[in-house]
CHARMM-style PDB file with segment names, atoms N, HN, CA, C and O in Angstrom:
ATOM      1  N   UNK     1      98.696  -6.342 -21.339  1.00  0.00      PROA
ATOM      2  CA  UNK     1      98.602  -6.179 -22.783  1.00  0.00      PROA
ATOM      3  C   UNK     1      99.149  -4.806 -23.185  1.00  0.00      PROA
ATOM      4  O   UNK     1      98.995  -3.819 -22.467  1.00  0.00      PROA
ATOM      5  N   UNK     2      99.776  -4.778 -24.329  1.00  0.00      PROA
ATOM      6  HN  UNK     2      99.901  -5.581 -24.913  1.00  0.00      PROA
ATOM      7  CA  UNK     2     100.406  -3.551 -24.802  1.00  0.00      PROA
ATOM      8  C   UNK     2      99.391  -2.598 -25.411  1.00  0.00      PROA
ATOM      9  O   UNK     2      98.391  -3.014 -25.996  1.00  0.00      PROA
ATOM     10  N   UNK     3      99.678  -1.294 -25.258  1.00  0.00      PROA
ATOM     11  HN  UNK     3     100.490  -0.956 -24.783  1.00  0.00      PROA
ATOM     12  CA  UNK     3      98.898  -0.254 -25.916  1.00  0.00      PROA
ATOM     13  C   UNK     3      99.573   0.058 -27.250  1.00  0.00      PROA
ATOM     14  O   UNK     3     100.779  -0.130 -27.409  1.00  0.00      PROA
ATOM     15  N   UNK     4      98.781   0.533 -28.197  1.00  0.00      PROA
ATOM     16  HN  UNK     4      97.801   0.686 -28.068  1.00  0.00      PROA
ATOM     17  CA  UNK     4      99.293   0.896 -29.518  1.00  0.00      PROA
ATOM     18  C   UNK     4      98.852   2.306 -29.851  1.00  0.00      PROA
ATOM     19  O   UNK     4      97.742   2.715 -29.510  1.00  0.00      PROA
ATOM     20  N   UNK     5      99.735   3.058 -30.529  1.00  0.00      PROA
ATOM     21  HN  UNK     5     100.636   2.726 -30.806  1.00  0.00      PROA
ATOM     22  CA  UNK     5      99.428   4.439 -30.909  1.00  0.00      PROA
ATOM     23  C   UNK     5      99.331   4.539 -32.430  1.00  0.00      PROA
ATOM     24  O   UNK     5     100.125   3.952 -33.164  1.00  0.00      PROA
ATOM     25  N   UNK     6      98.338   5.296 -32.876  1.00  0.00      PROA
ATOM     26  HN  UNK     6      97.692   5.773 -32.279  1.00  0.00      PROA
ATOM     27  CA  UNK     6      98.182   5.558 -34.311  1.00  0.00      PROA
ATOM     28  C   UNK     6      99.261   6.547 -34.734  1.00  0.00      PROA
ATOM     29  O   UNK     6      99.356   7.646 -34.186  1.00  0.00      PROA
ATOM     30  N   UNK     7     100.072   6.151 -35.708  1.00  0.00      PROA
ATOM     31  HN  UNK     7      99.995   5.259 -36.153  1.00  0.00      PROA
ATOM     32  CA  UNK     7     101.161   7.013 -36.180  1.00  0.00      PROA
ATOM     33  C   UNK     7     100.635   8.222 -36.950  1.00  0.00      PROA
ATOM     34  O   UNK     7     101.371   9.187 -37.158  1.00  0.00      PROA
ATOM     35  N   UNK     8      99.379   8.183 -37.373  1.00  0.00      PROA
ATOM     36  HN  UNK     8      98.781   7.399 -37.204  1.00  0.00      PROA
ATOM     37  CA  UNK     8      98.803   9.269 -38.152  1.00  0.00      PROA
ATOM     38  C   UNK     8      98.247  10.367 -37.248  1.00  0.00      PROA
ATOM     39  O   UNK     8      98.545  11.546 -37.442  1.00  0.00      PROA
ATOM     40  N   UNK     9      97.429   9.974 -36.247  1.00  0.00      PROA
ATOM     41  HN  UNK     9      97.187   9.017 -36.089  1.00  0.00      PROA
ATOM     42  CA  UNK     9      96.735  11.002 -35.456  1.00  0.00      PROA
ATOM     43  C   UNK     9      97.035  10.976 -33.963  1.00  0.00      PROA
ATOM     44  O   UNK     9      96.651  11.899 -33.244  1.00  0.00      PROA
ATOM     45  N   UNK    10      97.719   9.930 -33.482  1.00  0.00      PROA
ATOM     46  HN  UNK    10      98.031   9.180 -34.066  1.00  0.00      PROA
ATOM     47  CA  UNK    10      98.078   9.878 -32.068  1.00  0.00      PROA
ATOM     48  C   UNK    10      97.075   9.167 -31.175  1.00  0.00      PROA
ATOM     49  O   UNK    10      97.275   9.107 -29.962  1.00  0.00      PROA
ATOM     50  N   UNK    11      95.986   8.620 -31.749  1.00  0.00      PROA
ATOM     51  HN  UNK    11      95.823   8.668 -32.734  1.00  0.00      PROA
ATOM     52  CA  UNK    11      95.018   7.858 -30.952  1.00  0.00      PROA
ATOM     53  C   UNK    11      95.710   6.667 -30.313  1.00  0.00      PROA
ATOM     54  O   UNK    11      96.511   5.992 -30.960  1.00  0.00      PROA
ATOM     55  N   UNK    12      95.406   6.405 -29.048  1.00  0.00      PROA
ATOM     56  HN  UNK    12      94.755   6.953 -28.523  1.00  0.00      PROA
ATOM     57  CA  UNK    12      95.980   5.256 -28.345  1.00  0.00      PROA
ATOM     58  C   UNK    12      94.918   4.170 -28.215  1.00  0.00      PROA
ATOM     59  O   UNK    12      93.856   4.398 -27.635  1.00  0.00      PROA
ATOM     60  N   UNK    13      95.210   2.982 -28.760  1.00  0.00      PROA
ATOM     61  HN  UNK    13      96.072   2.797 -29.231  1.00  0.00      PROA
ATOM     62  CA  UNK    13      94.335   1.839 -28.537  1.00  0.00      PROA
ATOM     63  C   UNK    13      94.760   1.186 -27.239  1.00  0.00      PROA
ATOM     64  O   UNK    13      95.884   0.699 -27.114  1.00  0.00      PROA
ATOM     65  N   UNK    14      93.848   1.180 -26.266  1.00  0.00      PROA
ATOM     66  HN  UNK    14      92.935   1.576 -26.367  1.00  0.00      PROA
ATOM     67  CA  UNK    14      94.108   0.579 -24.953  1.00  0.00      PROA
ATOM     68  C   UNK    14      93.266  -0.687 -24.848  1.00  0.00      PROA
ATOM     69  O   UNK    14      92.038  -0.612 -24.812  1.00  0.00      PROA
ATOM     70  N   UNK    15      93.919  -1.854 -24.798  1.00  0.00      PROA
ATOM     71  HN  UNK    15      94.917  -1.915 -24.827  1.00  0.00      PROA
ATOM     72  CA  UNK    15      93.160  -3.104 -24.744  1.00  0.00      PROA
ATOM     73  C   UNK    15      92.237  -3.191 -23.533  1.00  0.00      PROA
ATOM     74  O   UNK    15      91.219  -3.881 -23.588  1.00  0.00      PROA
ATOM     75  N   UNK    16      92.567  -2.514 -22.456  1.00  0.00      PROA
ATOM     76  HN  UNK    16      93.394  -1.953 -22.412  1.00  0.00      PROA
ATOM     77  CA  UNK    16      91.711  -2.543 -21.267  1.00  0.00      PROA
ATOM     78  C   UNK    16      90.349  -1.918 -21.556  1.00  0.00      PROA
ATOM     79  O   UNK    16      89.350  -2.270 -20.929  1.00  0.00      PROA
ATOM     80  N   UNK    17      90.318  -0.989 -22.510  1.00  0.00      PROA
ATOM     81  HN  UNK    17      91.129  -0.703 -23.020  1.00  0.00      PROA
ATOM     82  CA  UNK    17      89.070  -0.306 -22.860  1.00  0.00      PROA
ATOM     83  C   UNK    17      88.421  -0.883 -24.113  1.00  0.00      PROA
ATOM     84  O   UNK    17      87.201  -0.812 -24.259  1.00  0.00      PROA
ATOM     85  N   UNK    18      89.217  -1.453 -25.021  1.00  0.00      PROA
ATOM     86  HN  UNK    18      90.208  -1.511 -24.902  1.00  0.00      PROA
ATOM     87  CA  UNK    18      88.687  -1.922 -26.299  1.00  0.00      PROA
ATOM     88  C   UNK    18      88.263  -0.737 -27.157  1.00  0.00      PROA
ATOM     89  O   UNK    18      88.793   0.365 -27.014  1.00  0.00      PROA
ATOM     90  N   UNK    19      87.315  -0.967 -28.041  1.00  0.00      PROA
ATOM     91  HN  UNK    19      86.884  -1.862 -28.158  1.00  0.00      PROA
ATOM     92  CA  UNK    19      86.762   0.088 -28.900  1.00  0.00      PROA
ATOM     93  C   UNK    19      85.257  -0.152 -28.966  1.00  0.00      PROA
ATOM     94  O   UNK    19      84.752  -0.691 -29.951  1.00  0.00      PROA
ATOM     95  N   UNK    20      84.533   0.255 -27.900  1.00  0.00      PROA
ATOM     96  HN  UNK    20      84.943   0.693 -27.100  1.00  0.00      PROA
ATOM     97  CA  UNK    20      83.101  -0.056 -27.800  1.00  0.00      PROA
ATOM     98  C   UNK    20      82.284   0.435 -28.998  1.00  0.00      PROA
ATOM     99  O   UNK    20      81.316  -0.217 -29.390  1.00  0.00      PROA
ATOM    100  N   UNK    21      82.661   1.570 -29.579  1.00  0.00      PROA
ATOM    101  HN  UNK    21      83.447   2.100 -29.260  1.00  0.00      PROA
ATOM    102  CA  UNK    21      81.911   2.109 -30.718  1.00  0.00      PROA
ATOM    103  C   UNK    21      82.008   1.193 -31.942  1.00  0.00      PROA
ATOM    104  O   UNK    21      81.138   1.219 -32.813  1.00  0.00      PROA
ATOM    105  N   UNK    22      83.069   0.385 -32.004  1.00  0.00      PROA
ATOM    106  HN  UNK    22      83.776   0.363 -31.297  1.00  0.00      PROA
ATOM    107  CA  UNK    22      83.249  -0.547 -33.124  1.00  0.00      PROA
ATOM    108  C   UNK    22      82.898  -1.980 -32.713  1.00  0.00      PROA
ATOM    109  O   UNK    22      83.119  -2.923 -33.473  1.00  0.00      PROA
ATOM    110  N   UNK    23      82.347  -2.134 -31.500  1.00  0.00      PROA
ATOM    111  HN  UNK    23      82.168  -1.368 -30.882  1.00  0.00      PROA
ATOM    112  CA  UNK    23      81.962  -3.461 -31.038  1.00  0.00      PROA
ATOM    113  C   UNK    23      83.115  -4.296 -30.524  1.00  0.00      PROA
ATOM    114  O   UNK    23      82.994  -5.516 -30.415  1.00  0.00      PROA
ATOM    115  N   UNK    24      84.248  -3.650 -30.202  1.00  0.00      PROA
ATOM    116  HN  UNK    24      84.346  -2.659 -30.291  1.00  0.00      PROA
ATOM    117  CA  UNK    24      85.408  -4.369 -29.675  1.00  0.00      PROA
ATOM    118  C   UNK    24      85.320  -4.351 -28.148  1.00  0.00      PROA
ATOM    119  O   UNK    24      85.329  -3.291 -27.521  1.00  0.00      PROA
ATOM    120  N   UNK    25      85.235  -5.536 -27.572  1.00  0.00      PROA
ATOM    121  HN  UNK    25      85.227  -6.397 -28.081  1.00  0.00      PROA
ATOM    122  CA  UNK    25      85.084  -5.672 -26.128  1.00  0.00      PROA
ATOM    123  C   UNK    25      86.374  -5.294 -25.395  1.00  0.00      PROA
ATOM    124  O   UNK    25      87.468  -5.440 -25.940  1.00  0.00      PROA
ATOM    125  N   UNK    26      86.238  -4.801 -24.136  1.00  0.00      PROA
ATOM    126  HN  UNK    26      85.349  -4.682 -23.693  1.00  0.00      PROA
ATOM    127  CA  UNK    26      87.433  -4.593 -23.301  1.00  0.00      PROA
ATOM    128  C   UNK    26      88.221  -5.898 -23.179  1.00  0.00      PROA
ATOM    129  O   UNK    26      87.660  -6.988 -23.292  1.00  0.00      PROA
ATOM    130  N   UNK    27      89.506  -5.770 -22.951  1.00  0.00      PROA
ATOM    131  HN  UNK    27      89.962  -4.885 -22.859  1.00  0.00      PROA
ATOM    132  CA  UNK    27      90.451  -6.889 -22.826  1.00  0.00      PROA
ATOM    133  C   UNK    27      90.725  -7.571 -24.167  1.00  0.00      PROA
ATOM    134  O   UNK    27      91.162  -8.721 -24.192  1.00  0.00      PROA
ATOM    135  N   UNK    28      90.472  -6.868 -25.298  1.00  0.00      PROA
ATOM    136  HN  UNK    28      90.117  -5.934 -25.278  1.00  0.00      PROA
ATOM    137  CA  UNK    28      90.804  -7.407 -26.617  1.00  0.00      PROA
ATOM    138  C   UNK    28      92.188  -6.906 -27.017  1.00  0.00      PROA
ATOM    139  O   UNK    28      92.399  -5.706 -27.190  1.00  0.00      PROA
ATOM    140  N   UNK    29      93.121  -7.834 -27.160  1.00  0.00      PROA
ATOM    141  HN  UNK    29      92.949  -8.809 -27.019  1.00  0.00      PROA
ATOM    142  CA  UNK    29      94.481  -7.465 -27.556  1.00  0.00      PROA
ATOM    143  C   UNK    29      94.478  -6.885 -28.966  1.00  0.00      PROA
ATOM    144  O   UNK    29      93.651  -7.256 -29.798  1.00  0.00      PROA
ATOM    145  N   UNK    30      95.411  -5.973 -29.224  1.00  0.00      PROA
ATOM    146  HN  UNK    30      96.083  -5.672 -28.548  1.00  0.00      PROA
ATOM    147  CA  UNK    30      95.517  -5.358 -30.551  1.00  0.00      PROA
ATOM    148  C   UNK    30      95.656  -6.425 -31.633  1.00  0.00      PROA
ATOM    149  O   UNK    30      95.070  -6.318 -32.710  1.00  0.00      PROA
ATOM    150  N   UNK    31      96.437  -7.451 -31.328  1.00  0.00      PROA
ATOM    151  HN  UNK    31      96.913  -7.538 -30.453  1.00  0.00      PROA
ATOM    152  CA  UNK    31      96.678  -8.522 -32.295  1.00  0.00      PROA
ATOM    153  C   UNK    31      95.392  -9.262 -32.644  1.00  0.00      PROA
ATOM    154  O   UNK    31      95.295  -9.865 -33.713  1.00  0.00      PROA
ATOM    155  N   UNK    32      94.405  -9.223 -31.751  1.00  0.00      PROA
ATOM    156  HN  UNK    32      94.484  -8.734 -30.882  1.00  0.00      PROA
ATOM    157  CA  UNK    32      93.146  -9.937 -31.971  1.00  0.00      PROA
ATOM    158  C   UNK    32      92.079  -9.093 -32.665  1.00  0.00      PROA
ATOM    159  O   UNK    32      90.987  -9.585 -32.949  1.00  0.00      PROA
ATOM    160  N   UNK    33      92.391  -7.828 -32.940  1.00  0.00      PROA
ATOM    161  HN  UNK    33      93.278  -7.429 -32.710  1.00  0.00      PROA
ATOM    162  CA  UNK    33      91.438  -6.994 -33.670  1.00  0.00      PROA
ATOM    163  C   UNK    33      91.304  -7.517 -35.101  1.00  0.00      PROA
ATOM    164  O   UNK    33      92.256  -8.060 -35.662  1.00  0.00      PROA
ATOM    165  N   UNK    34      90.129  -7.352 -35.678  1.00  0.00      PROA
ATOM    166  HN  UNK    34      89.356  -6.911 -35.223  1.00  0.00      PROA
ATOM    167  CA  UNK    34      89.921  -7.766 -37.069  1.00  0.00      PROA
ATOM    168  C   UNK    34      90.918  -7.047 -37.978  1.00  0.00      PROA
ATOM    169  O   UNK    34      91.312  -5.913 -37.707  1.00  0.00      PROA
ATOM    170  N   UNK    35      91.317  -7.712 -39.049  1.00  0.00      PROA
ATOM    171  HN  UNK    35      90.997  -8.633 -39.270  1.00  0.00      PROA
ATOM    172  CA  UNK    35      92.283  -7.107 -39.980  1.00  0.00      PROA
ATOM    173  C   UNK    35      91.741  -5.827 -40.611  1.00  0.00      PROA
ATOM    174  O   UNK    35      92.515  -4.962 -41.021  1.00  0.00      PROA
ATOM    175  N   UNK    36      90.414  -5.700 -40.692  1.00  0.00      PROA
ATOM    176  HN  UNK    36      89.785  -6.403 -40.359  1.00  0.00      PROA
ATOM    177  CA  UNK    36      89.837  -4.501 -41.308  1.00  0.00      PROA
ATOM    178  C   UNK    36      89.468  -3.433 -40.283  1.00  0.00      PROA
ATOM    179  O   UNK    36      88.828  -2.439 -40.626  1.00  0.00      PROA
ATOM    180  N   UNK    37      89.872  -3.635 -39.009  1.00  0.00      PROA
ATOM    181  HN  UNK    37      90.391  -4.443 -38.730  1.00  0.00      PROA
ATOM    182  CA  UNK    37      89.645  -2.611 -37.981  1.00  0.00      PROA
ATOM    183  C   UNK    37      90.453  -1.376 -38.347  1.00  0.00      PROA
ATOM    184  O   UNK    37      91.582  -1.483 -38.827  1.00  0.00      PROA
ATOM    185  N   UNK    38      89.871  -0.198 -38.118  1.00  0.00      PROA
ATOM    186  HN  UNK    38      88.954  -0.110 -37.728  1.00  0.00      PROA
ATOM    187  CA  UNK    38      90.574   1.054 -38.413  1.00  0.00      PROA
ATOM    188  C   UNK    38      90.517   1.973 -37.206  1.00  0.00      PROA
ATOM    189  O   UNK    38      89.660   1.825 -36.335  1.00  0.00      PROA
ATOM    190  N   UNK    39      91.431   2.914 -37.166  1.00  0.00      PROA
ATOM    191  HN  UNK    39      92.127   3.034 -37.874  1.00  0.00      PROA
ATOM    192  CA  UNK    39      91.471   3.919 -36.109  1.00  0.00      PROA
ATOM    193  C   UNK    39      90.121   4.647 -36.055  1.00  0.00      PROA
ATOM    194  O   UNK    39      89.636   5.129 -37.079  1.00  0.00      PROA
ATOM    195  N   UNK    40      89.515   4.725 -34.865  1.00  0.00      PROA
ATOM    196  HN  UNK    40      89.909   4.333 -34.033  1.00  0.00      PROA
ATOM    197  CA  UNK    40      88.210   5.385 -34.759  1.00  0.00      PROA
ATOM    198  C   UNK    40      88.272   6.900 -34.973  1.00  0.00      PROA
ATOM    199  O   UNK    40      87.236   7.533 -35.177  1.00  0.00      PROA
ATOM    200  N   UNK    41      89.459   7.484 -34.930  1.00  0.00      PROA
ATOM    201  HN  UNK    41      90.301   6.970 -34.764  1.00  0.00      PROA
ATOM    202  CA  UNK    41      89.598   8.930 -35.111  1.00  0.00      PROA
ATOM    203  C   UNK    41      89.848   9.287 -36.577  1.00  0.00      PROA
ATOM    204  O   UNK    41      89.156  10.132 -37.144  1.00  0.00      PROA
ATOM    205  N   UNK    42      90.857   8.627 -37.193  1.00  0.00      PROA
ATOM    206  HN  UNK    42      91.420   7.940 -36.732  1.00  0.00      PROA
ATOM    207  CA  UNK    42      91.263   9.053 -38.543  1.00  0.00      PROA
ATOM    208  C   UNK    42      91.062   7.997 -39.624  1.00  0.00      PROA
ATOM    209  O   UNK    42      91.213   8.294 -40.809  1.00  0.00      PROA
ATOM    210  N   UNK    43      90.723   6.767 -39.232  1.00  0.00      PROA
ATOM    211  HN  UNK    43      90.600   6.526 -38.270  1.00  0.00      PROA
ATOM    212  CA  UNK    43      90.480   5.728 -40.229  1.00  0.00      PROA
ATOM    213  C   UNK    43      91.719   5.004 -40.717  1.00  0.00      PROA
ATOM    214  O   UNK    43      91.642   4.237 -41.677  1.00  0.00      PROA
ATOM    215  N   UNK    44      92.869   5.228 -40.076  1.00  0.00      PROA
ATOM    216  HN  UNK    44      92.932   5.851 -39.297  1.00  0.00      PROA
ATOM    217  CA  UNK    44      94.100   4.532 -40.473  1.00  0.00      PROA
ATOM    218  C   UNK    44      93.975   3.045 -40.142  1.00  0.00      PROA
ATOM    219  O   UNK    44      93.299   2.668 -39.185  1.00  0.00      PROA
ATOM    220  N   UNK    45      94.627   2.213 -40.934  1.00  0.00      PROA
ATOM    221  HN  UNK    45      95.176   2.518 -41.712  1.00  0.00      PROA
ATOM    222  CA  UNK    45      94.604   0.772 -40.708  1.00  0.00      PROA
ATOM    223  C   UNK    45      95.570   0.330 -39.628  1.00  0.00      PROA
ATOM    224  O   UNK    45      96.364   1.125 -39.125  1.00  0.00      PROA
ATOM    225  N   UNK    46      95.496  -0.945 -39.274  1.00  0.00      PROA
ATOM    226  HN  UNK    46      94.851  -1.591 -39.682  1.00  0.00      PROA
ATOM    227  CA  UNK    46      96.348  -1.493 -38.211  1.00  0.00      PROA
ATOM    228  C   UNK    46      97.831  -1.331 -38.516  1.00  0.00      PROA
ATOM    229  O   UNK    46      98.644  -1.232 -37.597  1.00  0.00      PROA
ATOM    230  N   UNK    47      98.194  -1.301 -39.805  1.00  0.00      PROA
ATOM    231  HN  UNK    47      97.534  -1.381 -40.551  1.00  0.00      PROA
ATOM    232  CA  UNK    47      99.603  -1.164 -40.183  1.00  0.00      PROA
ATOM    233  C   UNK    47     100.175   0.197 -39.800  1.00  0.00      PROA
ATOM    234  O   UNK    47     101.392   0.379 -39.764  1.00  0.00      PROA
ATOM    235  N   UNK    48      99.285   1.154 -39.512  1.00  0.00      PROA
ATOM    236  HN  UNK    48      98.297   1.006 -39.541  1.00  0.00      PROA
ATOM    237  CA  UNK    48      99.734   2.497 -39.142  1.00  0.00      PROA
ATOM    238  C   UNK    48      99.826   2.701 -37.633  1.00  0.00      PROA
ATOM    239  O   UNK    48      99.870   3.837 -37.162  1.00  0.00      PROA
ATOM    240  N   UNK    49      99.856   1.603 -36.871  1.00  0.00      PROA
ATOM    241  HN  UNK    49      99.821   0.680 -37.254  1.00  0.00      PROA
ATOM    242  CA  UNK    49      99.975   1.678 -35.416  1.00  0.00      PROA
ATOM    243  C   UNK    49     101.316   1.134 -34.963  1.00  0.00      PROA
ATOM    244  O   UNK    49     101.874   0.226 -35.578  1.00  0.00      PROA
ATOM    245  N   UNK    50     101.830   1.705 -33.866  1.00  0.00      PROA
ATOM    246  HN  UNK    50     101.377   2.443 -33.366  1.00  0.00      PROA
ATOM    247  CA  UNK    50     103.091   1.251 -33.264  1.00  0.00      PROA
ATOM    248  C   UNK    50     102.864   0.970 -31.796  1.00  0.00      PROA
ATOM    249  O   UNK    50     101.978   1.556 -31.173  1.00  0.00      PROA
ATOM    250  N   UNK    51     103.668   0.070 -31.238  1.00  0.00      PROA
ATOM    251  HN  UNK    51     104.388  -0.406 -31.744  1.00  0.00      PROA
ATOM    252  CA  UNK    51     103.595  -0.257 -29.818  1.00  0.00      PROA
ATOM    253  C   UNK    51     103.998   0.963 -29.006  1.00  0.00      PROA
ATOM    254  O   UNK    51     104.975   1.637 -29.333  1.00  0.00      PROA
ATOM    255  N   UNK    52     103.239   1.252 -27.939  1.00  0.00      PROA
ATOM    256  HN  UNK    52     102.445   0.705 -27.673  1.00  0.00      PROA
ATOM    257  CA  UNK    52     103.607   2.323 -27.006  1.00  0.00      PROA
ATOM    258  C   UNK    52     104.660   1.729 -26.070  1.00  0.00      PROA
ATOM    259  O   UNK    52     104.407   0.735 -25.388  1.00  0.00      PROA
ATOM    260  N   UNK    53     105.824   2.337 -26.045  1.00  0.00      PROA
ATOM    261  HN  UNK    53     106.029   3.143 -26.599  1.00  0.00      PROA
ATOM    262  CA  UNK    53     106.916   1.830 -25.189  1.00  0.00      PROA
ATOM    263  C   UNK    53     106.811   2.366 -23.784  1.00  0.00      PROA
ATOM    264  OT1 UNK    53     107.644   2.044 -22.936  1.00  0.00      PROA
TER     265      UNK     53
END
Protein backbone atom coordinates (compact mmCIF):
# COMPACT_ATOMS: atom_id res chain seq x y z
CA UNK A 1 0.00 0.00 0.00
CA UNK A 2 1.17 3.49 -0.82
CA UNK A 3 2.16 6.11 1.74
CA UNK A 4 0.81 9.65 1.46
CA UNK A 5 2.40 12.92 2.59
CA UNK A 6 0.55 16.00 3.81
CA UNK A 7 1.45 18.86 1.47
CA UNK A 8 0.87 21.34 4.31
CA UNK A 9 3.01 19.97 7.16
CA UNK A 10 4.88 16.92 5.84
CA UNK A 11 3.09 14.28 7.96
CA UNK A 12 3.32 10.84 6.32
CA UNK A 13 0.26 8.59 6.46
CA UNK A 14 1.59 5.03 6.54
CA UNK A 15 -1.14 2.43 5.98
CA UNK A 16 0.92 -0.15 7.88
CA UNK A 17 0.47 1.97 11.01
CA UNK A 18 -2.95 3.55 10.37
CA UNK A 19 -3.93 6.44 12.65
CA UNK A 20 -4.68 4.85 16.05
CA UNK A 21 -5.48 8.21 17.69
CA UNK A 22 -8.33 8.66 15.17
CA UNK A 23 -9.46 5.03 15.41
CA UNK A 24 -7.96 4.04 12.05
CA UNK A 25 -6.72 0.46 12.20
CA UNK A 26 -3.33 -0.62 10.77
CA UNK A 27 -3.49 -1.86 7.16
CA UNK A 28 -6.12 0.79 6.24
CA UNK A 29 -5.41 2.13 2.76
CA UNK A 30 -5.49 5.91 2.34
CA UNK A 31 -8.33 5.51 -0.15
CA UNK A 32 -10.38 3.75 2.55
CA UNK A 33 -10.07 6.57 5.09
CA UNK A 34 -13.31 8.43 5.82
CA UNK A 35 -13.84 11.49 3.62
CA UNK A 36 -13.80 13.67 6.75
CA UNK A 37 -10.47 12.25 8.01
CA UNK A 38 -7.90 15.01 8.56
CA UNK A 39 -4.16 15.17 9.11
CA UNK A 40 -3.50 14.45 12.80
CA UNK A 41 -0.80 17.16 12.90
CA UNK A 42 -2.28 20.16 11.07
CA UNK A 43 -5.90 19.27 10.30
CA UNK A 44 -5.55 19.36 6.50
CA UNK A 45 -8.08 17.32 4.53
CA UNK A 46 -7.40 14.32 2.31
CA UNK A 47 -7.23 16.61 -0.74
CA UNK A 48 -4.03 18.10 0.69
CA UNK A 49 -2.14 14.78 0.53
CA UNK A 50 0.07 13.42 -2.26
CA UNK A 51 1.41 9.94 -2.96
CA UNK A 52 4.95 9.37 -1.66
CA UNK A 53 6.98 8.27 -4.69
